[in-house]
C-alpha positions as CSV (number, residue, x, y, z in Angstrom):
1,M,16.3,25.6,7.9
2,H,15.1,25.4,4.7
3,R,17.7,26.8,2.8
4,Q,20.4,24.7,5.0
5,V,18.7,21.4,4.1
6,A,18.7,22.1,0.3
7,D,22.4,23.2,0.2
8,M,23.3,19.9,1.7
9,M,21.2,18.5,-1.6
10,Q,23.4,20.3,-4.4
11,T,26.7,18.6,-4.9
12,E,30.0,20.7,-6.4
13,D,28.7,20.7,-10.0
14,G,25.1,21.9,-8.9
15,A,23.2,18.9,-8.7
16,R,20.6,17.4,-6.7
17,R,20.6,14.3,-5.2
18,G,18.0,13.3,-3.2
19,Q,14.7,14.1,-2.1
20,P,13.3,17.6,-0.5
21,L,12.6,17.4,2.9
22,R,8.8,18.0,3.8
23,A,8.0,19.3,6.2
24,R,6.2,16.3,8.3
25,A,9.7,14.6,8.4
26,L,10.9,18.5,9.6
27,Q,8.2,18.6,12.5
28,Y,9.9,14.8,13.8
29,D,13.6,15.8,13.3
30,V,12.4,19.2,15.7
31,A,10.5,17.4,18.1
32,W,13.4,14.8,18.4
33,L,15.5,17.7,18.9
34,K,13.6,19.7,21.0
35,A,13.3,17.2,23.9
36,V,17.1,15.9,23.1
37,L,17.8,19.9,23.9
38,A,15.0,19.7,27.2
39,W,17.3,16.9,28.4
40,A,19.8,18.9,28.5
41,V,18.5,22.0,30.1
42,G,17.4,19.7,33.1
43,A,20.5,17.6,33.7
44,G,22.6,21.4,33.4
45,V,24.4,20.8,30.4
46,L,22.5,23.7,28.2
47,D,21.2,26.6,30.7
48,R,18.5,26.9,27.7
49,N,16.4,25.6,24.7
50,P,17.4,27.3,21.8
51,L,14.4,25.9,19.9
52,L,11.5,27.1,22.7
53,G,9.3,28.4,21.3
54,Y,9.9,27.5,17.6
55,T,7.4,25.9,15.4
56,P,8.0,24.3,12.0
57,P,5.9,24.5,8.6
58,A,2.8,22.6,8.3
59,E,3.0,21.0,5.0
60,T,0.2,22.7,3.2
61,S,-1.0,19.5,0.7
62,P,0.1,16.8,2.8
63,R,-0.3,13.1,0.4
64,R,-2.4,10.3,1.9
65,P,-3.3,8.2,-0.6
66,I,-5.5,5.1,0.0
67,V,-5.2,1.9,-1.3
68,T,-9.0,0.6,-2.9
69,A,-10.7,-3.0,-2.4
70,S,-9.5,-3.8,-5.9
71,E,-5.7,-2.7,-5.1
72,Y,-5.9,-4.9,-1.8
73,E,-6.7,-7.8,-3.6
74,E,-3.8,-7.5,-5.9
75,L,-1.6,-6.7,-3.2
76,L,-2.3,-10.2,-1.5
77,A,-2.5,-12.2,-4.3
78,V,1.0,-11.6,-4.9
79,S,2.2,-11.2,-1.4
80,G,3.0,-15.1,-1.2
81,T,5.5,-14.6,-3.6
82,I,7.6,-12.4,-1.9
83,H,7.8,-13.7,2.0
84,P,5.3,-17.0,3.5
85,L,5.0,-13.9,6.6
86,F,4.3,-11.1,4.4
87,P,0.8,-11.9,3.2
88,L,-0.2,-12.0,6.7
89,A,1.2,-8.9,7.6
90,P,-1.3,-6.7,5.1
91,T,-4.2,-8.6,6.2
92,V,-3.8,-7.6,9.7
93,V,-3.1,-4.5,9.1
94,H,-7.0,-4.1,6.7
95,E,-8.6,-6.6,9.0
96,T,-8.2,-3.7,12.4
97,G,-6.9,-1.0,10.9
98,H,-3.8,-0.7,13.2
99,R,-0.6,0.8,12.2
100,I,1.6,-1.4,10.6
101,G,4.4,-0.5,13.6
102,A,1.9,-1.9,16.1
103,V,0.8,-4.7,13.9
104,R,4.7,-5.3,14.0
105,L,5.4,-6.0,17.7
106,L,2.0,-8.1,18.3
107,R,2.9,-11.6,20.1
108,W,0.6,-14.9,20.1
109,A,0.5,-14.0,23.8
110,D,-1.8,-10.8,22.8
111,I,-4.0,-13.4,20.5
112,D,-6.9,-14.9,21.7
113,L,-8.0,-16.5,18.9
114,E,-11.4,-18.1,21.3
115,R,-12.5,-15.2,22.0
116,Q,-11.5,-13.8,18.7
117,L,-9.6,-10.7,20.1
118,V,-6.6,-8.9,20.2
119,R,-4.8,-6.6,22.9
120,W,-3.0,-3.6,21.6
121,R,0.1,-3.0,24.1
122,G,0.7,0.8,25.0
123,E,4.1,0.4,24.5
124,N,3.7,-0.5,21.4
125,D,1.4,1.9,20.7
126,K,2.6,5.5,18.8
127,I,0.1,7.5,21.2
128,G,0.2,4.8,24.1
129,Y,-3.3,3.6,23.7
130,E,-3.9,-0.2,25.5
131,H,-6.6,-1.7,24.4
132,E,-8.6,-4.5,22.9
133,T,-10.2,-5.2,19.8
134,W,-12.1,-7.8,17.7
135,L,-11.3,-10.1,15.5
136,T,-12.5,-10.6,12.2
137,P,-12.7,-14.4,10.6
138,A,-10.5,-13.3,8.0
139,A,-7.6,-12.4,10.4
140,I,-8.8,-15.2,12.9
141,E,-8.4,-17.6,9.3
142,A,-4.4,-15.6,8.6
143,L,-3.4,-15.6,12.1
144,Q,-4.8,-19.5,12.1
145,T,-2.4,-20.4,9.2
146,A,0.7,-18.2,10.3
147,R,0.7,-19.9,13.4
148,R,0.6,-23.3,11.8
149,A,3.0,-22.8,9.1
150,Q,5.9,-21.4,11.9
151,T,8.7,-24.5,12.0
152,V,10.5,-22.1,14.5
153,I,8.3,-21.5,18.1
154,S,8.9,-17.7,18.8
155,E,7.1,-15.2,21.0
156,W,6.2,-12.8,17.9
157,V,3.3,-12.8,14.9
158,F,6.2,-11.7,13.4
159,P,9.3,-12.6,13.6
160,A,12.7,-11.8,12.2
161,P,13.3,-14.6,9.7
162,S,17.1,-13.9,10.5
163,D,15.9,-14.2,14.5
164,P,12.4,-15.6,15.9
165,A,13.9,-14.2,19.3
166,K,13.3,-10.6,18.0
167,S,10.0,-9.1,16.2
168,I,10.6,-8.3,12.2
169,S,12.3,-5.0,12.0
170,R,10.2,-1.8,9.6
171,H,12.5,-1.4,7.6
172,L,12.5,-5.0,5.8
173,L,8.1,-4.6,6.4
174,R,8.1,-1.7,4.2
175,D,10.7,-3.2,1.5
176,W,8.1,-6.0,1.2
177,W,5.6,-3.8,0.9
178,E,7.3,-1.5,-2.1
179,R,8.3,-4.8,-4.1
180,G,4.4,-6.1,-3.3
181,Q,3.3,-2.4,-4.9
182,A,5.6,-3.3,-7.7
183,L,4.3,-6.9,-8.3
184,A,0.9,-6.2,-8.2
185,K,1.4,-3.1,-10.8
186,L,-0.3,-0.8,-8.4
187,P,-0.9,3.6,-9.7
188,A,3.5,4.9,-8.3
189,E,1.7,7.4,-6.0
190,L,3.9,9.2,-3.9
191,G,3.0,8.6,0.1
192,R,1.8,5.3,-0.6
193,G,2.2,3.1,1.7
194,W,1.3,0.8,5.1
195,H,-1.3,3.7,6.7
196,S,-2.9,3.6,3.1
197,L,-4.8,0.5,4.4
198,R,-5.3,2.3,7.9
199,R,-7.0,4.9,5.3
200,Q,-8.7,2.8,3.5
201,F,-10.3,1.1,6.9
202,A,-11.6,4.2,8.4
203,T,-12.8,5.0,4.9
204,E,-15.0,2.0,4.6
205,M,-16.2,1.7,8.0
206,K,-17.9,5.6,8.2
207,Y,-21.2,4.3,8.4
208,A,-19.4,2.9,11.6
209,P,-20.3,5.4,14.7
210,L,-17.6,7.7,15.5
211,K,-16.4,6.7,18.9
212,D,-16.9,3.0,17.8
213,L,-14.8,3.0,15.2
214,C,-12.3,5.1,16.9
215,A,-11.9,2.2,19.2
216,L,-11.5,-0.5,16.3
217,G,-9.0,1.5,14.6
218,G,-7.1,2.5,17.7
219,W,-7.5,5.8,17.8
220,K,-8.2,8.7,20.6
221,S,-9.4,11.5,18.6
222,P,-12.0,11.5,16.2
223,Q,-10.9,14.4,14.5
224,T,-8.3,12.5,13.4
225,V,-10.2,10.2,11.4
226,L,-11.9,12.9,10.4
227,T,-9.2,15.0,9.2
228,C,-6.1,12.6,8.2
229,Y,-8.2,9.1,7.5
230,Q,-11.2,9.4,5.6
231,R,-12.1,10.2,2.1
232,A,-15.4,11.5,0.8
233,D,-16.6,8.6,-1.8
234,A,-19.8,8.9,-4.7
235,V,-21.3,5.8,-2.6
236,S,-21.5,6.9,0.7
237,M,-22.8,10.5,-0.7
238,Q,-26.0,8.7,-2.8
239,Q,-26.7,7.0,0.3
240,A,-26.3,9.6,2.0
241,L,-28.8,11.4,-0.1
242,A,-30.7,8.1,-0.8
243,A,-31.4,7.8,3.4
244,R,-32.4,12.1,3.7
245,R,-35.3,12.4,5.6
246,R,-38.6,14.8,5.7
247,L,-37.7,18.0,8.6
248,E,-41.9,18.6,9.1
249,A,-42.7,21.4,10.9
């Protein structure tokens, strides 16, 4: 399968175009194809699923870039020059630790500014986890500002600029991120994107009990937080050493 992908990327003169397919992208594609084939088997179109039992190779060293506090501030400082709605997106992701996919599908009906709560609908969550979390003062201020600035009434917190009846597309948010990253002159790092803010949230909140951190950021598995999101850093390690207690017999 990898050889086939490489051949498709090679032109007649031997030059390569595009980028090599990463293992994670291959895993997503195989999972989707397995689901389609399983449906075909159930519908009687196929007699068996040829991918049943096949496991695509895992990424040996997955890239998980993280945004530092200063880089986030630099991104936020230039975000308003890209689009008036853009500053709200990094703010909500930074303050809640949630996926941009769930953030872009927030409705104003999900926001309770009086109780300072936000409802995350299971239908919009990657793992189907419906829950509520608290909003920080920074998130509340940003949401209030955005609500007042909305010239066209929309049910969406992030309405599509071309059609307020729809939520903003993930492609446009990706483009805004890339433009903001360039304007903020953040170091070029492969794999950096909206998820780097989620990793920042998990790392900066390491002092919180793991159970509470999972509930705040929308994770079901603490192992996922430890393996994929949190980073070791010098400050927290030094603090841990300073707080070490003597063990008496």
